[in-house]
C-alpha positions as CSV (number, residue, x, y, z in Angstrom):
1,M,-22.5,-9.0,-1.9
2,K,-23.3,-10.4,-5.5
3,A,-26.6,-12.3,-5.8
4,P,-27.3,-14.4,-8.9
5,G,-28.3,-12.0,-11.7
6,D,-27.0,-8.9,-9.8
7,K,-24.6,-6.8,-11.6
8,I,-21.5,-5.3,-10.0
9,F,-20.6,-2.8,-12.9
10,V,-23.8,-0.6,-13.4
11,G,-24.0,3.0,-14.6
12,Q,-20.8,5.2,-14.8
13,P,-17.9,4.1,-12.5
14,H,-15.7,6.7,-10.6
15,S,-12.8,6.0,-13.4
16,K,-11.3,3.1,-14.7
17,I,-9.7,0.7,-12.0
18,A,-6.1,0.3,-11.9
19,L,-4.7,-2.5,-9.6
20,L,-0.9,-2.1,-8.6
21,A,0.5,-5.0,-7.0
22,A,3.4,-4.4,-4.8
23,P,6.1,-7.1,-4.5
24,G,4.7,-9.9,-2.3
25,A,1.3,-9.2,-3.4
26,V,1.1,-10.3,-6.9
27,D,-0.8,-13.7,-6.1
28,L,-3.5,-11.9,-4.4
29,T,-3.9,-9.3,-6.8
30,N,-4.0,-11.8,-9.6
31,K,-6.9,-13.4,-7.9
32,I,-8.7,-10.1,-7.3
33,D,-8.2,-9.1,-10.9
34,Y,-9.8,-12.7,-12.0
35,Y,-13.1,-11.6,-10.2
36,L,-13.0,-8.1,-11.4
37,T,-12.5,-8.7,-15.0
38,K,-15.0,-11.6,-15.1
39,W,-17.7,-9.5,-13.3
40,Y,-17.0,-6.5,-15.7
41,E,-17.5,-8.8,-18.9
42,Q,-20.7,-10.3,-17.4
43,D,-22.1,-7.0,-16.6
44,T,-20.9,-4.6,-19.4
45,G,-20.3,-7.2,-22.4
46,E,-17.0,-5.6,-22.7
47,K,-13.9,-7.7,-22.3
48,I,-10.8,-6.4,-20.4
49,D,-7.7,-8.8,-20.0
50,T,-6.8,-7.1,-17.0
51,F,-7.2,-4.3,-14.7
52,Q,-3.5,-4.6,-13.4
53,I,-0.8,-2.0,-14.1
54,S,2.6,-3.4,-14.9
55,L,5.3,-2.3,-12.3
56,R,8.5,-3.4,-10.8
57,C,10.7,-2.5,-7.8
58,P,14.2,-3.2,-8.6
59,R,17.2,-3.0,-6.3
60,F,20.6,-1.9,-7.0
61,S,23.5,-4.1,-5.6
62,S,23.8,-1.4,-2.7
63,G,20.3,-2.2,-1.6
64,D,18.8,1.1,-2.8
65,G,15.5,0.6,-4.5
66,K,13.0,2.4,-6.7
67,A,9.7,1.7,-8.1
68,V,9.0,1.9,-11.9
69,I,5.5,1.9,-13.2
70,N,5.2,0.7,-17.0
71,E,1.9,2.2,-17.9
72,S,-0.1,5.5,-17.3
73,V,-2.4,5.5,-14.4
74,R,-3.5,9.4,-15.2
75,G,-7.2,9.8,-14.2
76,R,-7.6,6.2,-13.0
77,D,-9.0,4.9,-9.6
78,A,-6.0,3.3,-8.3
79,Y,-5.6,0.5,-5.8
80,V,-2.0,-0.2,-4.5
81,I,-2.1,-3.7,-2.6
82,V,0.5,-4.4,-0.4
83,D,1.6,-7.5,1.9
84,V,4.0,-6.1,4.5
85,G,4.1,-9.5,6.3
86,N,5.5,-11.2,3.1
87,Y,8.8,-12.6,4.4
88,G,9.1,-14.9,1.4
89,C,10.2,-12.0,-1.1
90,T,14.0,-11.6,-1.1
91,Y,16.6,-9.0,-2.6
92,S,20.4,-9.4,-3.0
93,M,22.4,-6.5,-1.4
94,F,26.1,-6.5,-1.3
95,G,26.0,-10.2,-3.0
96,I,23.8,-11.2,0.2
97,E,20.3,-12.4,-0.3
98,N,18.0,-11.0,2.3
99,R,14.4,-11.3,3.0
100,M,12.1,-8.3,2.8
101,S,10.8,-7.1,6.4
102,P,7.8,-5.1,7.0
103,D,9.9,-2.0,6.7
104,D,11.0,-3.0,3.1
105,H,7.6,-3.7,2.0
106,Y,6.5,-0.2,3.4
107,A,9.4,1.6,1.4
108,D,8.2,0.0,-1.8
109,L,4.6,1.0,-1.2
110,K,6.0,4.5,-0.7
111,R,8.1,4.1,-4.0
112,I,5.0,3.1,-5.8
113,I,2.9,6.0,-4.6
114,S,5.9,8.3,-5.6
115,A,6.0,7.0,-9.0
116,I,2.4,7.5,-9.6
117,G,3.2,11.0,-8.9
118,G,-0.3,12.2,-8.1
119,K,-1.7,11.2,-11.4
120,A,-4.3,9.1,-10.5
121,E,-7.9,10.4,-9.9
122,R,-8.1,8.8,-6.6
123,L,-5.6,6.4,-4.5
124,T,-6.4,3.7,-2.3
125,V,-4.0,1.4,-0.5
126,I,-5.2,-2.0,0.4
127,M,-3.1,-3.3,3.2
128,P,-4.5,-6.3,4.9
129,T,-2.0,-6.5,7.4
130,L,-1.7,-2.9,9.0
131,Y,2.2,-1.9,9.1
132,G,3.2,-1.2,12.6
133,G,-0.4,-2.4,13.7
134,R,1.0,-4.3,16.7
135,Q,2.9,-0.8,18.0
136,H,-0.4,0.9,18.2
137,K,-0.2,2.6,21.6
138,R,2.6,4.5,23.7
139,S,3.1,3.1,27.3
140,M,6.5,4.6,27.7
141,R,9.1,6.5,25.7
142,E,8.5,4.4,22.3
143,S,7.5,4.9,18.8
144,L,4.0,4.9,17.4
145,D,4.5,3.3,14.0
146,A,0.9,2.7,12.8
147,A,0.1,6.3,13.4
148,Q,3.4,7.5,11.7
149,M,2.5,5.4,8.7
150,L,-0.9,6.7,8.2
151,L,0.0,10.5,8.7
152,E,2.6,9.7,5.8
153,L,0.3,8.0,3.5
154,E,-2.2,10.7,4.1
155,A,0.5,13.6,3.3
156,M,1.4,11.6,0.2
157,G,-2.1,12.0,-1.3
158,V,-3.8,8.5,-0.2
159,K,-7.7,8.9,0.2
160,D,-8.6,5.6,1.6
161,I,-7.0,2.7,3.4
162,V,-8.5,-0.7,3.4
163,T,-7.3,-3.3,6.1
164,F,-8.6,-6.4,7.7
165,D,-8.9,-7.1,11.5
166,A,-6.7,-4.3,12.6
167,H,-5.0,-4.9,16.0
168,D,-6.6,-1.7,17.3
169,P,-8.5,0.0,14.6
170,R,-8.7,3.2,17.0
171,V,-5.2,3.9,15.6
172,Q,-7.5,5.5,12.7
173,N,-7.7,8.5,15.0
174,A,-4.5,9.7,13.9
175,V,-6.1,10.4,10.6
176,P,-9.7,11.5,11.0
177,L,-10.1,12.9,7.6
178,M,-8.7,10.0,5.6
179,G,-10.9,6.9,4.7
180,F,-10.0,3.7,7.1
181,D,-12.1,0.7,6.4
182,N,-11.3,-2.4,8.8
183,F,-12.9,-5.4,7.2
184,M,-13.3,-8.7,9.1
185,P,-13.1,-12.1,7.5
186,T,-16.0,-13.5,9.7
187,Y,-17.9,-15.1,6.8
188,Q,-15.2,-16.4,4.8
189,V,-14.2,-18.3,7.7
190,L,-17.2,-19.8,9.0
191,K,-17.9,-20.7,5.2
192,A,-14.3,-22.5,5.0
193,L,-15.0,-24.3,8.4
194,L,-18.6,-25.4,7.5
195,K,-17.4,-26.8,4.2
196,R,-14.6,-28.9,5.6
197,F,-16.8,-30.0,8.7
198,K,-20.3,-30.9,7.9
199,D,-21.1,-32.8,11.1
200,I,-20.8,-29.6,13.4
201,K,-24.1,-29.0,15.3
202,L,-24.3,-25.3,15.8
203,D,-26.5,-25.1,19.1
204,K,-25.9,-24.3,22.7
205,N,-25.6,-27.8,23.8
206,N,-22.7,-28.7,21.4
207,F,-21.1,-25.7,20.2
208,M,-19.6,-22.7,21.9
209,V,-17.1,-19.7,21.3
210,V,-14.3,-19.0,23.7
211,S,-12.1,-15.9,23.3
212,P,-8.4,-16.3,24.1
213,D,-8.2,-13.1,26.0
214,E,-10.1,-9.9,26.9
215,G,-8.6,-8.1,23.7
216,A,-10.3,-10.5,21.4
217,M,-13.6,-10.1,23.0
218,S,-15.4,-8.1,20.2
219,R,-14.6,-10.6,17.4
220,N,-15.6,-13.4,19.6
221,K,-18.9,-12.0,20.9
222,Y,-19.7,-11.4,17.1
223,Y,-19.2,-15.0,16.4
224,S,-21.2,-16.2,19.3
225,S,-24.0,-13.6,18.6
226,V,-24.4,-14.9,15.0
227,L,-24.1,-18.4,15.8
228,G,-26.4,-18.1,18.8
229,V,-24.2,-20.1,21.1
230,D,-22.6,-19.3,24.4
231,L,-19.3,-17.4,24.8
232,G,-16.6,-17.9,27.2
233,M,-13.2,-16.0,28.0
234,Y,-9.9,-16.6,29.2
235,Y,-8.0,-14.0,31.1
236,K,-3.9,-14.0,30.5
237,R,-2.1,-13.5,33.6
238,R,1.5,-12.5,32.6
239,D,4.5,-11.7,34.3
240,Y,5.1,-8.0,34.0
241,T,8.5,-8.0,35.6
242,T,10.1,-10.1,32.6
243,I,10.3,-9.5,29.2
244,V,11.1,-12.4,26.7
245,N,11.4,-12.1,22.8
246,G,10.1,-8.6,23.2
247,R,6.6,-9.5,25.4
248,N,5.9,-10.5,28.9
249,P,5.5,-14.3,29.2
250,I,2.1,-15.7,30.0
251,I,2.0,-17.4,33.5
252,A,-1.3,-18.7,33.4
253,H,-4.8,-18.8,31.5
254,E,-7.9,-18.2,33.9
255,Y,-11.0,-19.3,32.4
256,L,-14.4,-17.3,32.8
257,G,-17.5,-18.9,31.2
258,G,-20.0,-21.7,31.0
259,P,-18.5,-25.4,31.1
260,V,-16.8,-26.8,28.0
261,M,-17.1,-30.4,28.8
262,G,-18.2,-32.2,25.5
263,M,-18.4,-29.2,23.5
264,D,-16.9,-28.3,20.1
265,V,-15.1,-25.0,20.9
266,F,-14.3,-22.3,18.3
267,V,-11.4,-19.8,19.2
268,A,-10.9,-16.8,17.2
269,D,-8.0,-14.2,17.3
270,D,-6.2,-11.7,14.8
271,I,-2.8,-13.3,14.7
272,I,-1.3,-16.7,15.4
273,A,2.6,-15.9,15.9
274,S,4.5,-18.1,18.0
275,G,1.4,-20.4,18.6
276,D,2.4,-20.9,22.3
277,S,-0.5,-18.8,23.7
278,A,-3.1,-20.7,21.3
279,L,-1.9,-24.0,22.0
280,G,-1.6,-23.6,25.7
281,L,-5.3,-22.5,25.6
282,A,-6.0,-25.5,23.5
283,K,-4.4,-27.7,26.3
284,D,-6.4,-26.1,29.0
285,L,-9.7,-26.6,27.2
286,K,-8.8,-30.3,26.3
287,N,-8.1,-30.9,30.1
288,A,-11.6,-29.5,30.8
289,G,-13.1,-31.9,28.8
290,A,-13.6,-30.0,25.4
291,N,-14.5,-32.1,22.3
292,R,-12.9,-30.6,19.3
293,I,-11.1,-27.4,19.1
294,F,-11.2,-25.0,16.1
295,L,-8.7,-22.3,16.1
296,T,-8.8,-19.3,13.8
297,A,-6.7,-16.3,13.1
298,T,-6.9,-13.8,10.2
299,Y,-3.2,-14.0,10.2
300,T,-1.6,-17.4,10.7
301,I,2.2,-16.3,10.3
302,F,3.5,-19.2,12.6
303,T,6.9,-17.3,13.4
304,E,8.6,-20.3,15.0
305,G,7.4,-23.0,12.4
306,I,4.3,-25.4,12.1
307,E,5.8,-28.3,13.9
308,K,4.2,-27.8,17.2
309,F,1.0,-27.5,15.6
310,R,1.5,-30.6,13.5
311,K,2.2,-32.6,17.0
312,A,-0.8,-30.9,18.6
313,Y,-3.1,-32.0,15.8
314,E,-1.5,-35.6,16.0
315,D,-1.9,-35.6,19.7
316,G,-5.6,-35.0,19.3
317,M,-5.4,-31.3,21.0
318,I,-6.6,-29.3,18.1
319,T,-8.9,-30.3,15.3
320,A,-8.2,-27.5,12.7
321,V,-6.6,-24.2,12.4
322,I,-8.5,-21.7,10.0
323,G,-6.2,-18.7,8.4
324,T,-6.8,-16.4,5.3
325,N,-4.4,-15.8,2.4
326,L,-4.4,-11.9,3.5
327,T,-0.6,-12.3,4.1
328,Y,2.2,-14.8,3.2
329,T,1.9,-18.5,4.6
330,K,4.6,-21.0,4.0
331,P,3.7,-23.2,0.8
332,E,3.8,-26.4,3.0
333,L,1.0,-25.3,5.4
334,K,-1.5,-25.8,2.7
335,D,-0.7,-29.5,2.5
336,E,-1.3,-30.1,6.3
337,P,-4.5,-31.9,7.0
338,W,-5.4,-29.6,10.0
339,Y,-5.0,-26.2,8.1
340,I,-7.9,-24.7,6.1
341,E,-7.4,-21.5,4.1
342,A,-10.3,-19.1,3.8
343,D,-10.0,-17.1,0.4
344,M,-10.5,-13.5,0.8
345,S,-9.9,-12.5,-2.8
346,K,-13.4,-12.2,-3.9
347,Y,-14.4,-10.2,-0.9
348,I,-11.4,-7.8,-1.5
349,A,-12.8,-7.7,-5.4
350,Y,-16.3,-6.7,-3.8
351,I,-14.5,-3.8,-2.1
352,V,-12.7,-2.6,-5.0
353,S,-16.0,-2.6,-7.2
354,G,-18.1,-1.2,-4.3
355,S,-15.6,1.7,-4.0
356,N,-15.1,2.2,-7.6
357,Q,-18.9,2.6,-8.2
358,N,-18.9,4.7,-4.9
359,R,-21.4,2.3,-3.2
360,S,-21.8,2.4,0.6
361,A,-19.3,-0.3,2.3
362,S,-22.1,-0.9,5.3
363,T,-23.2,-4.4,3.9
364,L,-19.5,-5.3,3.3
365,L,-18.6,-4.2,6.9
366,D,-21.3,-6.0,8.6
367,P,-21.9,-9.6,6.6
368,S,-24.4,-10.6,9.2
369,N,-27.2,-11.2,6.6
370,K,-24.8,-13.3,4.5
371,I,-23.8,-15.3,7.5
372,S,-27.7,-16.2,8.3
373,K,-28.1,-17.6,4.8
374,L,-25.1,-19.5,5.3
375,L,-26.2,-21.0,8.6
376,D,-29.9,-21.7,7.1
377,S,-28.2,-23.4,4.2
378,Y,-25.8,-25.7,6.4
379,K,-28.7,-26.6,9.0
380,Q,-30.9,-27.8,5.9
């Protein structure tokens, strides 16, 4: 991380940075570009208006698409940024307006790589939401979408994948010789939370972390460790004889851990989709006497809308939901009093600059020192 007086751009970079924003990732790329150009001017004295490469992905009326890059990327350190979860993008097909699906975004990514044509010195894909990441293992005769995607990108010349809070990072085993960095938004989430709520008492008598299920234990264990508070866990009992909307419905949440009576409770997960599981857990915690409940997820996509969360906030069931800008969120969500957005663009700019300068990513992967300084400042 950059401290006051530290330089980001020192010595000779690998090659000049080229940022390529796929449709749906333009806003995030603009923010990343802002930090990179500012740091470059501060550190080198040379002003660069932008590191972005102009491109477009037009569609024919039949729905066929292509990628067109308007500038040369020959010999440059290229970073293609794609948000496969951005359903806010649309295209016209036979006169009908269609929303772009993850498949459409992934197809555009491959078109952009094809348009680069192997001319970049090094090619990195920044894909915060990992395409096919929720279909990461095979339990019957079914596809392995994430693994197939990684194999395809490796064959197309991609050297590194940068993602955030992968549903199961072990999917990288499909491409053991390709770089795969899985970053977590821990520091940015805590910073956003403590900036909004300045009265939180971060001690074992007033605050605790609860994992929503066994699959989320690792991230919640990290939060409890760096905060120095107790950890609890919910076990989801599912009905495996029934499938509803592609998943086995939850019968009940069984809690394992210390009492939550009177405690502020922090619950971290990778994704909030329909929200039923998160709100069911919040209700159970409230019934057990919890004080304030803070829900956080790297991807707050709210597939069934935000009305149920708005009502939960009005009923006092939840205090806040912290999400990131790593994927598209409904514009109206940012106006909700219970929603807090953790901006990840500066973090990604650090990742890009560090990669371009061939620096180790270890300090970025584990921000524990940065979190310690944040907590010391907060407590003072």
